[in-house]
N, CA and C of each residue as an Amber inpcrd file, in Angstrom:
protein
   561
 -32.5920000   4.9240000  28.6020000 -30.9980000   4.2340000  28.5350000
 -30.4090000   3.9870000  29.8810000 -29.8480000   3.1180000  30.1520000
 -29.3330000   2.9460000  31.2440000 -27.9050000   3.7930000  31.4180000
 -27.7370000   4.5170000  32.5360000 -25.9590000   5.5300000  32.4980000
 -25.0970000   4.5260000  32.5730000 -24.7260000   3.4280000  32.9360000
 -23.7950000   2.4280000  32.8940000 -24.2530000   0.9840000  33.4660000
 -23.5530000  -0.0570000  32.1680000 -23.7780000  -1.3400000  32.1640000
 -21.9490000  -1.6940000  32.1680000 -21.9160000  -2.9260000  32.5770000
 -20.7470000  -3.4620000  32.4850000 -20.4780000  -3.8130000  31.1460000
 -19.1590000  -4.1820000  30.2080000 -18.7230000  -4.5180000  29.2250000
 -19.4370000  -3.6850000  27.8600000 -19.3260000  -2.6460000  28.1640000
 -19.7270000  -1.9060000  27.6250000 -19.4780000  -2.4110000  25.8300000
 -17.7460000  -2.6680000  25.5590000 -16.5740000  -2.8120000  24.2570000
 -17.5420000  -4.2970000  23.7340000 -17.8540000  -4.8080000  24.6190000
 -18.0330000  -6.5130000  24.2820000 -19.4880000  -6.0300000  23.8160000
 -20.3310000  -5.9770000  24.3410000 -22.0570000  -5.4360000  24.1830000
 -22.1950000  -4.5880000  22.9190000 -21.4300000  -4.0600000  22.4530000
 -21.1330000  -3.3800000  21.3660000 -20.5910000  -4.2140000  20.2130000
 -19.8420000  -4.9460000  20.3710000 -19.3660000  -5.9030000  19.5380000
 -20.2620000  -6.7050000  18.9490000 -21.1420000  -7.4110000  20.1860000
 -21.7820000  -8.3540000  20.0620000 -23.0390000  -7.7340000  19.1930000
 -23.6430000  -6.9580000  19.3780000 -24.5500000  -5.9690000  18.8100000
 -24.4580000  -5.7550000  17.0840000 -23.2570000  -5.4680000  17.2590000
 -22.4690000  -4.8590000  16.0310000 -22.4890000  -6.2710000  14.6890000
 -21.9270000  -7.4500000  15.1400000 -21.9860000  -8.6240000  14.5840000
 -23.1720000  -9.2750000  14.4460000 -24.4830000  -9.1000000  15.2520000
 -25.6520000  -9.6100000  15.1240000 -26.1720000  -8.4880000  14.2010000
 -26.4080000  -7.3080000  13.8760000 -26.5410000  -6.9610000  12.9940000
 -25.8370000  -6.7640000  11.4020000 -24.8190000  -6.8940000  11.7990000
 -24.0530000  -7.2830000  10.4930000 -24.3850000  -8.4090000   9.6130000
 -24.3760000  -9.8210000  10.5790000 -25.3240000 -10.8690000  10.1220000
 -26.4550000 -10.6990000   9.7950000 -27.5030000 -10.0480000  10.2330000
 -28.6240000  -9.9550000   9.6280000 -29.1720000  -8.7410000   8.7370000
 -28.7700000  -7.7050000   8.6960000 -28.5350000  -6.7970000   7.4000000
 -27.6660000  -6.7310000   6.5140000 -26.1620000  -6.9940000   6.9520000
 -25.4030000  -6.4760000   6.0500000 -24.3060000  -5.2170000   6.7440000
 -23.2540000  -5.7930000   6.2640000 -22.1890000  -4.5190000   7.0440000
 -22.7970000  -3.2360000   6.6320000 -22.9120000  -3.0460000   5.3830000
 -23.2300000  -1.5900000   4.4690000 -24.4320000  -1.2160000   5.3720000
 -25.5660000  -1.8440000   5.3680000 -26.8000000  -1.3070000   5.5450000
 -27.2220000  -1.0020000   7.2470000 -25.7560000  -1.3380000   8.2470000
 -25.9980000  -1.3880000   9.6380000 -25.4780000   0.0840000  10.1090000
 -26.0230000   0.6010000  10.8160000 -25.2870000   2.0740000  11.2940000
 -24.6550000   2.1310000  12.8530000 -23.9960000   3.0310000  12.9120000
 -23.5150000   3.0160000  14.7660000 -24.7530000   3.1050000  15.5410000
 -25.7060000   3.8490000  15.2370000 -26.9710000   4.3340000  16.1240000
 -27.6980000   2.8420000  16.0200000 -27.5120000   1.8880000  15.4360000
 -27.9290000   0.8550000  15.5790000 -27.8330000   0.2790000  16.1780000
 -26.0280000   0.1710000  15.6480000 -25.2000000  -0.9600000  16.9570000
 -25.4820000  -0.4890000  18.0930000 -25.5600000   0.9270000  18.4600000
 -25.4890000   1.3590000  20.3250000 -26.8610000   0.9400000  20.6650000
 -28.1210000   1.5460000  19.5690000 -29.0690000   0.9030000  20.3230000
 -29.3430000  -0.3860000  20.8590000 -29.1340000  -1.2480000  19.7200000
 -28.9490000  -2.6370000  20.3860000 -28.4050000  -2.9550000  21.2970000
 -27.1740000  -2.5060000  21.7220000 -26.3190000  -2.8560000  22.5360000
 -26.8290000  -1.8990000  23.8310000 -28.0970000  -1.2570000  23.7460000
 -28.6000000  -0.3520000  25.0830000 -27.7600000   0.5270000  25.4170000
 -27.3420000   1.5080000  24.5920000 -26.2580000   2.3470000  24.7700000
 -26.3560000   3.3760000  23.9770000 -25.3930000   4.4620000  24.0320000
 -25.6080000   5.6210000  22.9910000 -24.0960000   5.5440000  21.8350000
 -24.7710000   6.4470000  20.7770000 -23.8110000   6.7860000  19.7080000
 -22.3240000   7.1730000  20.8200000 -22.4040000   7.9270000  21.4230000
 -21.0640000   8.6350000  21.9530000 -20.5020000   7.4710000  22.5980000
 -21.3780000   6.7970000  23.7270000 -20.1120000   5.2300000  24.0310000
 -19.7130000   4.3430000  23.1160000 -20.5070000   4.1100000  22.2190000
 -20.0800000   3.6080000  20.7890000 -18.8480000   4.4290000  20.2560000
 -18.4890000   5.3480000  20.4030000 -17.4000000   6.0790000  19.7400000
 -16.7260000   6.5030000  20.7270000 -16.0760000   6.0270000  21.9870000
 -15.3400000   6.1840000  23.1850000 -14.6960000   4.9110000  22.7960000
 -15.5840000   3.9660000  22.2780000 -14.7200000   2.7020000  22.1420000
 -14.4270000   2.3300000  20.6870000 -14.6810000   2.7870000  19.5240000
 -14.2960000   2.3650000  18.4640000 -14.4230000   3.7120000  17.3110000
 -13.8400000   3.8290000  16.4740000 -13.5230000   4.7280000  15.6310000
 -14.1700000   4.7640000  14.4990000 -14.8940000   4.1120000  14.0610000
 -16.4720000   3.6220000  13.4900000 -16.5610000   2.4250000  12.9390000
 -17.8210000   2.0580000  12.3530000 -17.9640000   0.8630000  12.8930000
 -17.3120000  -0.9620000  11.9060000 -16.3060000  -0.2590000  11.0300000
 -15.4020000  -1.4450000  11.0720000 -14.6240000  -1.4910000  11.9520000
 -14.0850000  -0.3880000  12.9250000 -12.8830000  -0.7510000  13.7410000
 -13.5880000  -1.8470000  14.8970000 -15.0890000  -2.1060000  14.9400000
 -15.7990000  -3.0210000  15.9550000 -15.2690000  -4.2970000  15.6280000
 -14.5530000  -4.5010000  14.3500000 -14.2660000  -5.9320000  13.5500000
 -12.7540000  -5.9520000  13.7300000 -11.7830000  -5.0100000  14.3500000
 -10.3460000  -4.9320000  13.8310000  -9.8370000  -4.1200000  15.0060000
 -10.3480000  -4.0060000  16.2180000 -10.2360000  -2.9860000  17.4190000
  -9.1350000  -4.0360000  18.1950000  -9.1660000  -4.8610000  17.9060000
  -7.8110000  -5.8710000  18.7480000  -6.6390000  -5.8820000  18.2570000
  -6.4930000  -5.3460000  16.4510000  -5.1540000  -5.6280000  16.0440000
  -4.1710000  -5.3930000  16.6510000  -4.0770000  -4.0040000  17.2140000
  -2.8630000  -3.2070000  18.3910000  -2.3440000  -4.4960000  19.0920000
  -3.2330000  -4.9150000  20.3350000  -2.7000000  -5.6360000  20.8140000
  -2.0680000  -6.4830000  20.1090000  -3.0570000  -7.6080000  19.4660000
  -2.1710000  -8.6690000  18.6280000  -0.8240000  -8.3160000  18.2850000
  -0.5580000  -7.1120000  17.8070000   0.4760000  -7.0020000  17.3510000
   1.6510000  -6.9120000  18.2210000   1.2710000  -6.0020000  19.3910000
   2.1410000  -5.9100000  20.6310000   2.7890000  -7.4730000  21.0050000
   1.6270000  -8.1660000  21.2570000   1.8340000  -9.1320000  21.6900000
   3.3860000 -10.0600000  20.9000000   2.9560000 -10.2620000  20.0450000
   4.1410000 -10.9700000  18.4930000   5.4200000  -9.6290000  18.6380000
   5.5950000  -8.5390000  18.6060000   6.4650000  -7.6720000  19.0690000
   7.2000000  -8.1850000  20.1320000   6.8980000  -8.2520000  21.0660000
   7.1930000  -8.4800000  22.5470000   7.7230000  -9.7730000  22.7850000
   7.2240000 -10.7450000  21.9960000   7.5960000 -12.2330000  22.0730000
   8.7530000 -12.2110000  21.1350000   8.6350000 -11.5160000  20.1760000
  10.3140000 -11.5630000  19.0340000  11.1240000 -10.6010000  19.8300000
  10.9720000  -9.5470000  20.8760000  12.3370000  -8.8400000  21.0220000
  12.5470000  -9.9210000  22.4860000  11.6240000 -10.5410000  23.2890000
  11.8570000 -11.6730000  24.1920000  12.4680000 -12.9320000  23.4500000
  12.3800000 -12.8080000  22.5830000  13.0870000 -14.4850000  22.0810000
  14.5650000 -15.0010000  23.0580000  15.0310000 -15.7970000  22.9820000
  16.4240000 -16.1790000  23.4600000  17.3220000 -15.7160000  22.2880000
  18.3950000 -15.3250000  22.1660000  19.3460000 -14.7230000  21.4150000
  19.7650000 -15.9730000  20.5060000  19.6200000 -17.6340000  20.7290000
  19.6530000 -18.3340000  19.8490000  18.6600000 -18.5380000  19.4200000
  17.5690000 -18.2160000  18.9040000  16.5250000 -18.2530000  18.1100000
  16.9290000 -17.8420000  17.2730000  16.5510000 -18.8570000  16.2750000
  16.3350000 -18.2020000  14.6390000  15.3710000 -17.1380000  14.1510000
  15.5280000 -16.4600000  12.6950000  14.1500000 -15.6020000  12.7990000
  12.8870000 -16.1070000  12.6160000  13.0100000 -17.6570000  12.2250000
  11.8580000 -18.1070000  11.8020000  11.2740000 -18.5610000  13.4310000
  12.2300000 -19.0250000  14.0990000  11.5040000 -19.5840000  15.3790000
  11.4250000 -18.2170000  16.4970000  11.5270000 -17.2690000  15.9910000
  11.6440000 -15.7250000  16.9350000   9.7300000 -15.7160000  16.6100000
   9.2990000 -15.7370000  14.8470000   8.3240000 -15.4540000  14.3210000
   7.1250000 -16.9120000  14.8020000   7.9760000 -17.4810000  14.8340000
   7.1480000 -18.7800000  15.4830000   6.7270000 -18.4920000  17.3540000
   7.5420000 -18.1160000  17.8520000   7.3850000 -17.9350000  19.1420000
   6.1860000 -16.7610000  18.9750000   6.0710000 -15.7720000  18.2000000
   5.0730000 -14.9970000  18.3830000   3.6730000 -15.1820000  17.8120000
   3.7770000 -15.8700000  16.7860000   2.2020000 -16.5720000  16.7420000
   2.2100000 -17.3870000  17.8400000   2.9680000 -18.1660000  18.1640000
   2.2000000 -18.8300000  19.4210000   1.7740000 -18.3760000  20.5890000
   1.9340000 -16.8960000  20.8650000   2.2770000 -16.2650000  21.9840000
   0.6550000 -15.5030000  21.5540000   0.4750000 -15.5780000  20.5200000
  -0.9290000 -14.8810000  19.9480000  -2.0690000 -15.8030000  20.5000000
  -2.0680000 -17.1180000  20.4570000  -2.6580000 -18.1560000  20.2960000
  -3.7770000 -18.1940000  21.6220000  -3.1790000 -17.8580000  22.9110000
  -4.2310000 -18.2010000  24.0470000  -5.4870000 -16.5760000  24.2880000
  -4.6240000 -15.6270000  23.0000000  -5.6330000 -14.3410000  23.0870000
  -7.0730000 -14.8590000  22.3940000  -7.6590000 -15.7090000  21.7800000
  -8.0600000 -16.1030000  20.9480000  -9.5220000 -17.2560000  22.3020000
  -8.8420000 -17.8820000  22.9790000  -9.4460000 -18.9340000  23.2660000
 -11.4120000 -17.9800000  24.0640000 -11.8830000 -19.2100000  23.7390000
 -13.1640000 -18.8310000  24.3380000 -14.0280000 -17.5500000  23.2540000
 -13.3380000 -17.2660000  21.9930000 -13.7290000 -16.1730000  21.3210000
 -13.7770000 -17.4190000  19.6820000 -14.0220000 -18.0040000  19.6960000
 -14.2320000 -18.8720000  18.1390000 -15.3060000 -18.7880000  17.3700000
 -16.6950000 -18.6140000  18.6200000 -17.6660000 -18.5620000  17.8520000
 -17.8890000 -16.7060000  17.3730000 -17.5670000 -16.0480000  18.1750000
 -17.2870000 -14.6210000  17.4390000 -16.4710000 -14.4870000  16.5470000
 -15.3780000 -15.2880000  16.6890000 -14.4350000 -14.7220000  15.6500000
 -14.9180000 -15.6200000  14.1990000 -15.6790000 -16.6060000  14.0520000
 -16.5540000 -17.0790000  12.7860000 -17.6220000 -15.9370000  12.3570000
 -18.2310000 -15.4360000  13.6520000 -19.1910000 -14.5420000  13.2400000
 -18.0890000 -13.1370000  12.6420000 -17.1230000 -12.8230000  12.9270000
 -16.0520000 -11.8460000  12.3900000 -16.1090000 -12.0010000  11.0080000
 -15.3110000 -13.5060000  10.8030000 -15.1330000 -14.1810000   9.5270000
 -16.0960000 -13.8490000   8.3150000 -17.5840000 -14.2610000   8.8280000
 -18.2730000 -14.5380000   7.9720000 -18.6120000 -12.9310000   7.4800000
 -18.9400000 -11.8970000   8.0780000 -18.9330000 -10.2990000   8.0720000
 -17.8380000  -9.9560000   6.9180000 -16.5620000 -10.3130000   7.2240000
 -15.3780000  -9.9110000   6.3140000 -16.1350000 -10.4800000   5.1790000
 -16.0510000 -11.6200000   4.8300000 -16.0100000 -12.7630000   3.6480000
 -17.3890000 -12.2930000   2.5360000 -18.2170000 -11.7720000   3.5410000
 -19.2470000 -10.8940000   2.4820000 -19.1560000  -9.3010000   2.1040000
 -18.2270000  -8.7360000   2.8610000 -17.7870000  -7.7530000   2.0620000
 -16.4810000  -6.9320000   1.7910000 -16.3990000  -6.8660000   0.4610000
 -14.9410000  -6.7250000   0.1090000 -14.3770000  -5.6290000   0.5250000
 -14.9100000  -4.5300000   0.9240000 -13.8790000  -3.2800000   1.6350000
 -13.5740000  -3.5340000   2.9900000 -14.0110000  -5.0780000   3.7150000
 -13.5600000  -5.1360000   4.8040000 -12.3170000  -6.7240000   4.2760000
 -12.3940000  -7.0140000   3.2410000 -11.5690000  -7.8480000   2.8680000
 -10.4800000  -6.9420000   2.7480000 -10.7130000  -6.0330000   2.3660000
  -9.3880000  -5.6320000   1.9610000  -8.1850000  -4.7380000   3.5540000
  -9.5000000  -4.8320000   4.3070000  -9.2310000  -4.1630000   5.7670000
  -8.0140000  -5.2370000   6.2840000  -9.0200000  -6.2290000   5.9390000
  -8.3700000  -7.5820000   6.7220000  -6.6770000  -7.5280000   6.0930000
  -6.9100000  -7.9560000   4.9120000  -5.3310000  -7.7190000   4.2810000
  -4.6750000  -6.5800000   5.3020000  -5.2800000  -5.4580000   5.0190000
  -4.1890000  -4.4010000   5.4250000  -3.9030000  -4.8570000   6.4400000
  -4.9450000  -5.3810000   7.6060000  -3.8970000  -5.9010000   9.1660000
  -2.8940000  -7.1030000   9.2190000  -2.6580000  -7.3940000   8.1860000
  -2.0950000  -8.9780000   8.0020000  -0.9880000  -7.9160000   7.2730000
  -0.7650000  -7.2020000   6.4420000   0.6840000  -6.5430000   6.1210000
   0.8710000  -5.6070000   6.6960000   0.2330000  -5.1250000   7.9750000
   0.8050000  -4.3120000   8.9100000   1.5900000  -4.8720000  10.2980000
   0.9880000  -6.5260000  10.4040000   1.9920000  -7.6590000  11.3490000
   2.8160000  -8.1410000  11.3560000   2.8100000  -8.3670000   9.7560000
   4.1440000  -8.8330000   9.0510000   5.2560000  -7.6130000   9.3420000
   4.9890000  -6.4620000   8.7480000   5.6800000  -5.0080000   9.1980000
   5.6430000  -4.9150000  10.0410000   5.2040000  -5.1930000  11.1970000
   5.6480000  -4.6350000  13.0440000   6.7820000  -6.1750000  13.1170000
   6.1370000  -7.7610000  12.7500000   7.5350000  -8.7120000  12.9590000
   8.6560000  -8.3450000  12.3220000   8.6250000  -7.6410000  11.3090000
   9.5710000  -7.5910000  10.2630000  10.5990000  -6.3890000  11.6420000
   9.7860000  -5.2930000  11.7970000  10.4720000  -4.4300000  12.4610000
  11.4010000  -5.4470000  13.7010000  10.6870000  -5.6550000  14.4630000
  11.2410000  -6.4600000  15.5060000  11.8080000  -7.2820000  15.0760000
  11.8180000  -7.4600000  14.2960000  13.1980000  -9.0080000  13.5950000
  14.4600000  -7.8760000  13.0600000  14.2210000  -7.4130000  12.8580000
  15.2720000  -5.8730000  12.4100000  15.9610000  -5.6490000  13.7290000
  15.3420000  -5.4310000  14.4360000  15.4200000  -4.1480000  15.5750000
  16.5050000  -5.9950000  16.7180000  16.5060000  -6.9390000  16.2910000
  17.3810000  -8.1610000  16.8620000  18.5440000  -8.2770000  15.8530000
  18.9060000  -7.6500000  15.1600000  20.1830000  -7.9630000  14.5500000
  19.5990000  -8.5220000  13.0870000  18.5540000  -8.9430000  12.8490000
  18.1320000  -9.9300000  11.1810000  18.1050000  -9.1910000  10.1350000
  18.7420000  -9.1250000   9.0520000  19.1170000  -8.5250000   7.8010000
  17.7640000  -8.7050000   7.4710000  17.6160000  -7.1580000   6.8110000
  15.6360000  -6.7600000   6.0850000  15.4030000  -8.3480000   5.5050000
  16.0950000  -8.7190000   4.7240000  15.2690000  -9.7290000   3.4680000
  14.9500000 -10.4990000   4.2540000  15.8710000 -11.2130000   5.3310000
  15.6250000 -12.1020000   6.1030000  14.2120000 -11.9930000   6.6240000
  14.5770000 -11.0510000   7.3750000  13.2340000 -10.2220000   8.4410000
  12.1830000 -10.8970000   7.5800000  11.9620000  -9.8870000   6.6630000
  10.6470000  -9.7550000   5.6030000  10.4110000 -11.2810000   5.8110000
  11.0150000 -12.5210000   5.0890000  10.6620000 -13.8230000   4.5070000
  10.4640000 -14.1960000   5.8860000  11.0530000 -14.0800000   6.8720000
   9.9590000 -14.8830000   8.2080000   9.1340000 -14.1550000   8.7490000
   8.4520000 -13.0140000   8.4290000   7.4810000 -12.3160000   9.1130000
   6.4360000 -12.4350000   7.8480000   6.9480000 -12.9880000   6.9310000
   6.0670000 -12.7480000   5.2600000   5.5600000 -14.4320000   6.0710000
   6.3840000 -15.3080000   6.1130000   6.1540000 -16.3550000   6.0100000
   5.1870000 -16.6280000   7.4380000   5.7790000 -15.9150000   8.1240000
   4.8200000 -16.6130000   9.9180000   3.0100000 -15.8010000   9.7080000
   2.7410000 -14.5410000   8.8290000   1.2030000 -14.1740000   8.4900000
   0.8910000 -15.2270000   7.8510000   1.5170000 -15.5110000   6.3880000
   0.8960000 -16.8210000   6.2220000   0.8690000 -18.2130000   6.8850000
   1.5060000 -18.1880000   7.9540000   1.0100000 -19.6940000   8.6120000
  -0.1330000 -19.0890000   9.7890000  -0.2580000 -17.6300000  10.2120000
  -1.0320000 -17.6430000  11.0190000  -2.4630000 -17.5040000  10.2740000
  -2.2990000 -17.2620000   9.5560000  -3.5840000 -16.8810000   7.9330000
  -4.1880000 -18.2430000   7.9060000  -3.5190000 -18.9370000   7.6040000
  -4.1820000 -21.0320000   7.8220000  -4.3790000 -21.3460000   8.3920000
  -3.4210000 -20.7950000  10.2610000  -4.0820000 -21.6400000  11.0680000
  -5.4270000 -20.9890000  11.3700000  -5.4860000 -19.6420000  11.3000000
  -7.0960000 -18.9070000  11.7770000  -8.2620000 -19.9790000  11.0100000
  -7.8840000 -19.8810000   9.4550000  -8.8240000 -20.1350000   8.6180000
  -9.1960000 -21.9650000   9.3040000  -8.3190000 -22.3350000   9.3180000
  -8.5360000 -23.7660000   9.3300000  -9.4720000 -24.1030000  10.8920000
  -8.4150000 -23.1350000  12.2120000  -9.7320000 -23.5610000  13.5580000
 -10.5380000 -22.7170000  13.1830000 -11.1250000 -21.8420000  12.2570000
 -12.6750000 -21.3370000  12.4630000 -13.5680000 -22.5300000  11.5260000
 -13.0010000 -23.3500000  10.8360000 -13.2690000 -24.2930000  10.1470000
 -14.2940000 -25.1850000  11.1030000 -15.5810000 -25.9700000  10.4920000
 -16.2000000 -26.7890000  11.0930000 -15.4750000 -27.9000000  11.7870000
 -14.8110000 -29.0700000  10.8610000 -13.7840000 -29.5800000  11.4860000
 -12.6250000 -29.4710000  11.9730000 -12.6060000 -28.2720000  12.8170000
 -11.1180000 -27.7470000  12.8830000 -10.9390000 -28.0160000  14.1600000
  -9.3190000 -28.1350000  14.8460000  -8.9160000 -28.3020000  16.0340000
  -9.5210000 -27.0860000  17.1560000  -9.3780000 -27.6610000  18.4160000
 -10.3140000 -26.5570000  19.0020000  -9.0960000 -25.3760000  19.3600000
  -7.9500000 -25.9970000  19.5660000  -7.0850000 -25.0850000  20.1130000
  -6.2560000 -24.4120000  18.5070000  -6.3800000 -22.9570000  19.1900000
  -5.5700000 -22.6490000  17.8500000  -4.5170000 -22.1460000  17.9910000
  -3.7590000 -22.7480000  18.9580000  -2.1350000 -22.7390000  19.4630000
  -1.7130000 -24.0820000  18.7520000  -2.4930000 -25.2240000  18.7050000
  -1.9120000 -26.0480000  19.0170000  -1.9820000 -26.1070000  17.5460000
  -2.7850000 -25.6250000  16.1840000  -2.8660000 -25.0910000  14.9580000
  -1.7220000 -24.6800000  14.3950000  -1.2780000 -23.6740000  15.0730000
  -0.3210000 -22.7800000  14.4280000   0.7670000 -23.6130000  14.7950000
   1.2620000 -24.2210000  16.0400000   2.4110000 -25.3270000  15.7770000
   2.5060000 -26.3930000  14.5980000   1.1120000 -27.0340000  14.5510000
   1.5370000 -27.8480000  13.8220000   1.8570000 -27.1500000  12.1450000
   1.5260000 -25.9720000  11.7490000   1.5810000 -25.1120000  10.7550000
   3.1030000 -24.9250000  10.2020000   3.7440000 -24.4820000  11.9380000
   4.8740000 -24.2140000  12.2400000   5.8560000 -25.1560000  11.3060000
   5.0160000 -26.7140000  11.9770000   6.1520000 -28.1330000  11.4490000
   5.9680000 -28.1280000  10.4270000   5.0500000 -27.8550000   9.7630000
   5.0070000 -28.3540000   8.0840000   5.1830000 -27.3350000   7.5870000
   5.4200000 -25.9470000   7.5170000   6.4810000 -24.9360000   6.9700000
   7.9290000 -25.5460000   7.1300000   8.4930000 -26.0090000   8.4770000
   9.8530000 -26.2910000   8.7570000  10.0740000 -27.5060000   7.7940000
   9.2730000 -28.5740000   7.7720000   9.2500000 -29.4950000   6.6090000
   8.8640000 -29.4740000   5.6270000   8.9710000 -28.1380000   5.0290000
   8.6060000 -27.7750000   3.1900000  10.2070000 -27.4040000   2.7740000
  11.1580000 -26.9990000   3.8710000  12.3240000 -26.4450000   3.8020000
  13.0370000 -27.5590000   3.7270000  12.8380000 -29.1690000   3.9460000
  13.8540000 -29.8500000   4.1430000  14.5070000 -30.3590000   5.8370000
  14.1710000 -29.7490000   6.2530000  14.5630000 -29.2770000   7.7530000
  14.0820000 -30.0840000   8.8340000
């Protein structure tokens, strides 16, 4: 086995997605993922706590982008505008990753335990945005409502972006849905 090759995380992620698609998530082992990537199990565990984390490793970075965008939003922005800025800020994170995102979602859709983990991820994002809004002085209920609405927008935009006839730009898709949400309230 080669001692060092670049992009170990990416190679492990790609190997895992391939194996999950071929064999199913539950039937795939860490040893098989590492072997397919040309790496050791030890290397796998340097990057991921377990085989689920291959699918969820970017959650912390995504949440940090959202929280930072809310913290840096202008004082004049409303809570939903701050959440909108947070969602738009994460759009570029997914540029060039659409095929991988589709593979990831297919694995999650086929595995009930991963569906639960995905819901936990979304709940964690909402909680982080709520906390960021609260830190900006937004009342608890208003912060929660704005954050939960934002997560719904993100979820729907992401699902549409992964669809066969979806617009190629996730950020624009998010903006369109934010506009639609705003129009629902009559403003």
